[in-house]
Backbone as JSON, one array per atom type, in Angstrom:
{
  "sequence": "XXXXXXXXXXXXXXXXXXXXXXXXXXXXXXXXXXXXXXXXXXXXXXXXXXXXXXXXXXXXXXXXXXXXXXXXXXXXXXXXXXXXXXXXXXXXXXXXXXXXXXXXXXXXXXXXXXXX",
  "N": [[105.59, 104.71, 126.27], [103.6, 103.12, 123.98], [103.42, 100.21, 121.82], [102.02, 99.0, 118.9], [101.02, 96.31, 116.91], [99.92, 95.62, 113.65], [98.23, 93.27, 111.77], [99.99, 91.18, 112.42], [102.31, 88.61, 111.86], [104.15, 85.49, 111.73], [106.59, 86.18, 110.56], [106.6, 88.91, 109.93], [105.03, 92.14, 110.5], [102.18, 93.81, 109.19], [101.95, 96.46, 109.74], [103.45, 98.67, 112.09], [102.8, 100.51, 114.91], [104.19, 103.14, 116.51], [105.72, 105.57, 118.61], [104.19, 107.76, 117.72], [103.88, 107.35, 115.02], [102.89, 105.49, 112.11], [104.28, 102.73, 110.77], [104.44, 101.19, 107.84], [104.75, 97.97, 106.38], [106.49, 96.9, 103.41], [104.39, 96.9, 100.64], [102.88, 94.78, 98.26], [101.32, 93.84, 95.15], [98.48, 91.62, 94.98], [96.26, 90.52, 93.52], [96.83, 91.57, 91.01], [99.28, 90.63, 90.16], [101.87, 90.24, 87.83], [100.55, 91.76, 85.99], [100.28, 95.0, 84.28], [102.41, 97.68, 85.54], [100.99, 99.97, 86.34], [98.49, 98.92, 87.13], [99.3, 97.24, 89.24], [100.39, 99.16, 90.95], [98.12, 100.7, 91.62], [96.63, 98.79, 93.04], [98.38, 98.28, 95.19], [98.46, 100.82, 96.41], [95.83, 100.99, 97.27], [95.85, 98.98, 99.24], [97.6, 100.25, 101.01], [96.06, 102.47, 101.77], [94.06, 101.1, 103.21], [95.53, 99.9, 105.37], [96.6, 102.19, 106.57], [94.24, 103.41, 107.45], [93.39, 101.48, 109.29], [95.37, 101.82, 111.13], [94.75, 104.26, 112.1], [95.21, 106.62, 110.71], [95.88, 108.49, 107.66], [96.53, 109.02, 104.09], [97.05, 111.74, 103.92], [98.77, 112.29, 105.9], [101.22, 111.23, 105.41], [104.72, 110.85, 105.77], [106.99, 109.73, 104.72], [108.02, 107.78, 101.91], [109.02, 104.82, 100.31], [109.82, 103.39, 97.28], [110.06, 100.55, 95.31], [110.95, 99.4, 92.17], [110.81, 96.86, 89.72], [111.8, 97.39, 87.27], [113.21, 100.29, 86.3], [112.38, 101.65, 84.1], [109.66, 101.7, 84.18], [109.0, 103.82, 85.71], [107.61, 106.25, 85.0], [105.03, 105.24, 84.43], [104.28, 104.18, 86.93], [104.41, 106.57, 88.41], [102.3, 108.05, 87.3], [100.01, 106.87, 88.39], [100.59, 107.11, 91.11], [100.74, 109.95, 91.39], [98.08, 110.67, 90.94], [96.94, 109.59, 93.16], [98.23, 110.54, 95.55], [97.73, 112.85, 98.2], [96.89, 116.14, 97.39], [99.26, 118.68, 98.0], [100.34, 117.29, 100.1], [102.48, 115.59, 99.67], [104.83, 113.06, 100.47], [108.27, 112.82, 101.7], [110.33, 111.06, 99.45], [111.72, 108.14, 97.94], [112.7, 106.37, 95.06], [113.66, 103.37, 93.64], [115.34, 101.0, 91.51], [115.03, 97.52, 91.79], [115.51, 94.0, 92.27], [112.67, 92.27, 92.94], [111.12, 90.2, 95.5], [109.4, 88.16, 94.52], [108.58, 86.65, 91.4], [106.85, 88.49, 88.88], [105.91, 90.45, 90.56], [106.18, 93.8, 90.34], [106.29, 96.24, 91.54], [106.81, 97.65, 94.72], [105.81, 99.18, 97.69], [106.54, 101.11, 100.51], [105.53, 102.88, 103.37], [105.61, 105.59, 105.79], [103.61, 107.13, 108.18], [102.39, 109.93, 110.02], [100.52, 109.87, 113.05]],
  "CA": [[105.09, 104.79, 124.92], [103.2, 101.79, 123.57], [103.71, 99.7, 120.5], [100.91, 98.18, 118.43], [101.29, 95.64, 115.64], [98.73, 95.38, 112.83], [98.48, 92.18, 110.84], [101.23, 90.51, 112.84], [102.48, 87.21, 111.49], [105.39, 84.92, 112.28], [107.76, 86.79, 109.94], [106.52, 90.37, 109.88], [103.73, 92.79, 110.72], [101.81, 94.7, 108.08], [102.24, 97.81, 110.23], [103.8, 98.83, 113.5], [102.5, 101.85, 115.37], [105.09, 103.47, 117.61], [106.28, 106.91, 118.63], [103.37, 108.71, 116.98], [103.94, 107.07, 113.59], [102.53, 104.17, 111.59], [105.31, 102.25, 109.84], [103.87, 100.09, 107.07], [105.66, 97.07, 105.66], [106.4, 97.02, 101.96], [103.16, 96.3, 100.11], [102.91, 94.35, 96.87], [100.03, 93.44, 94.6], [98.06, 90.22, 95.12], [95.41, 90.13, 92.39], [97.34, 92.06, 89.72], [100.64, 90.15, 89.93], [102.11, 89.96, 86.42], [99.84, 92.75, 85.18], [101.06, 96.23, 84.14], [102.81, 98.39, 86.75], [99.91, 100.87, 86.75], [97.49, 98.13, 87.87], [99.9, 96.82, 90.51], [100.52, 100.34, 91.8], [96.79, 101.05, 92.13], [96.28, 97.81, 94.07], [99.24, 98.52, 96.35], [98.01, 102.05, 97.08], [94.57, 100.66, 97.96], [96.26, 98.3, 100.47], [98.16, 101.26, 101.9], [94.91, 103.21, 102.32], [93.41, 100.24, 104.21], [96.38, 99.76, 106.56], [96.66, 103.49, 107.23], [92.96, 103.59, 108.16], [93.4, 100.59, 110.44], [96.32, 102.4, 112.08], [94.19, 105.5, 112.61], [95.74, 107.77, 109.98], [95.57, 108.41, 106.23], [97.6, 109.46, 103.19], [97.37, 113.17, 104.11], [99.74, 112.35, 107.0], [102.45, 110.54, 105.01], [105.97, 111.6, 105.94], [108.05, 109.12, 103.93], [107.67, 106.64, 101.07], [110.09, 104.17, 99.55], [109.21, 102.62, 96.2], [110.96, 99.7, 94.55], [110.44, 98.97, 90.86], [111.65, 95.82, 89.13], [112.41, 98.0, 86.09], [113.07, 101.74, 86.44], [111.71, 102.15, 82.9], [108.23, 101.84, 84.5], [108.9, 104.95, 86.63], [106.53, 107.13, 84.57], [103.76, 104.53, 84.58], [103.98, 104.16, 88.36], [104.16, 107.94, 88.86], [100.97, 108.5, 86.86], [99.05, 106.38, 89.38], [100.97, 107.74, 92.39], [100.38, 111.37, 91.36], [96.62, 110.77, 91.05], [96.56, 109.1, 94.5], [98.79, 111.3, 96.66], [96.89, 113.98, 98.57], [97.49, 117.41, 96.96], [99.88, 119.46, 99.06], [100.78, 116.42, 101.19], [103.42, 114.58, 99.18], [105.87, 112.74, 101.46], [109.63, 112.62, 101.21], [110.18, 109.8, 98.73], [112.8, 107.59, 97.14], [112.3, 105.3, 94.16], [114.84, 102.69, 93.12], [115.15, 99.73, 90.81], [115.51, 96.39, 92.57], [114.86, 92.72, 91.99], [111.73, 92.02, 94.03], [111.19, 88.84, 96.03], [108.62, 87.18, 93.77], [108.36, 86.97, 89.98], [105.55, 89.1, 88.58], [105.76, 91.66, 91.37], [107.01, 94.82, 89.71], [106.32, 97.44, 92.37], [106.6, 97.48, 96.16], [105.79, 100.51, 98.31], [106.54, 101.15, 101.98], [105.33, 104.26, 103.82], [105.5, 105.95, 107.2], [102.65, 108.22, 108.33], [102.14, 110.41, 111.36], [99.17, 109.54, 113.54]],
  "C": [[104.82, 103.38, 124.42], [103.6, 101.47, 122.14], [102.55, 98.81, 120.1], [101.27, 97.6, 117.08], [99.97, 95.35, 114.93], [99.08, 94.28, 111.84], [99.76, 91.43, 111.14], [101.21, 89.04, 112.44], [103.78, 86.7, 112.06], [106.65, 85.58, 111.74], [107.78, 88.3, 110.02], [105.13, 90.84, 110.26], [103.44, 93.68, 109.53], [102.06, 96.16, 108.45], [102.62, 97.74, 111.69], [103.56, 100.29, 113.86], [103.34, 102.11, 116.61], [105.54, 104.91, 117.49], [105.5, 107.93, 117.82], [103.35, 108.51, 115.47], [103.44, 105.66, 113.3], [103.56, 103.81, 110.53], [104.73, 101.04, 109.12], [104.97, 99.26, 106.43], [105.52, 97.34, 104.17], [105.19, 96.25, 101.46], [103.35, 95.97, 98.64], [101.52, 93.93, 96.44], [99.75, 91.96, 94.92], [97.29, 89.77, 93.89], [96.0, 90.52, 91.04], [98.79, 91.65, 89.46], [100.78, 89.78, 88.45], [101.41, 90.92, 85.47], [100.7, 94.01, 85.07], [101.32, 96.94, 85.48], [101.71, 99.33, 87.23], [98.86, 100.12, 87.57], [98.04, 97.7, 89.22], [100.0, 98.0, 91.47], [99.18, 100.72, 92.41], [96.37, 100.08, 93.23], [97.09, 98.03, 95.34], [98.78, 99.75, 97.11], [96.68, 101.84, 97.81], [94.87, 99.91, 99.26], [96.79, 99.31, 101.49], [97.05, 102.07, 102.55], [94.25, 102.4, 103.44], [94.24, 100.15, 105.49], [96.52, 101.09, 107.3], [95.38, 103.74, 108.04], [92.93, 102.72, 109.41], [94.33, 101.12, 111.54], [95.82, 103.72, 112.67], [94.74, 106.75, 111.95], [95.34, 107.65, 108.51], [96.7, 109.03, 105.41], [97.91, 110.96, 103.3], [98.45, 113.35, 105.16], [101.04, 111.61, 106.68], [103.66, 111.44, 105.24], [107.08, 111.03, 105.06], [107.49, 107.96, 103.11], [108.93, 106.13, 100.38], [109.41, 103.27, 98.54], [110.31, 101.84, 95.48], [110.27, 99.26, 93.28], [111.38, 97.9, 90.31], [112.36, 96.35, 87.89], [112.14, 99.51, 86.17], [112.43, 102.37, 85.2], [110.2, 102.34, 83.14], [107.97, 103.01, 85.46], [107.73, 105.88, 86.26], [105.16, 106.52, 84.75], [103.32, 104.49, 86.05], [103.62, 105.56, 88.85], [102.8, 108.46, 88.45], [99.91, 108.09, 87.87], [99.32, 107.04, 90.73], [100.47, 109.18, 92.44], [98.88, 111.59, 91.5], [96.15, 110.39, 92.46], [97.02, 110.02, 95.62], [97.92, 112.54, 96.93], [97.57, 115.29, 98.18], [98.03, 118.21, 98.15], [100.44, 118.64, 100.2], [101.73, 115.32, 100.72], [104.51, 114.34, 100.21], [107.26, 112.86, 100.85], [109.63, 111.23, 100.58], [111.46, 109.42, 98.02], [112.23, 106.47, 96.28], [113.56, 104.7, 93.56], [114.43, 101.44, 92.35], [115.75, 98.62, 91.67], [114.83, 95.11, 92.09], [113.97, 92.42, 93.19], [111.68, 90.53, 94.35], [110.47, 87.79, 95.2], [108.46, 87.6, 92.31], [106.95, 87.52, 89.75], [105.23, 90.3, 89.43], [106.73, 92.69, 90.81], [107.06, 96.13, 90.47], [106.05, 97.05, 93.82], [106.72, 98.86, 96.78], [105.69, 100.36, 99.83], [106.4, 102.6, 102.41], [105.38, 104.36, 105.34], [104.56, 107.15, 107.25], [102.57, 108.64, 109.79], [100.72, 110.05, 111.75], [98.37, 110.8, 113.76]]
}
């Protein structure tokens, strides 16, 4: 069984494809850093769409998602964007927690696993 790395760098890969699954690294906003959580979430989900496509899958095949919010009070704001994005009938198992994220201004980070 092979292993493929997408966007491999010295510290991490953006995705690793192994065992019939695409494991994406946690994605954060780039252009909308410091902007409202809804904008950051939309940007992050667009990155996820891109990496899933590069891995040969899409959001209809999600099996798991982990979401970190810098402030759990933004849960509803993030969910409004998530709910509009997730493929109807294909919601993954998911956990959402509050955590201090690595960089100031990043208020949402999302990591997913999708079947190929």
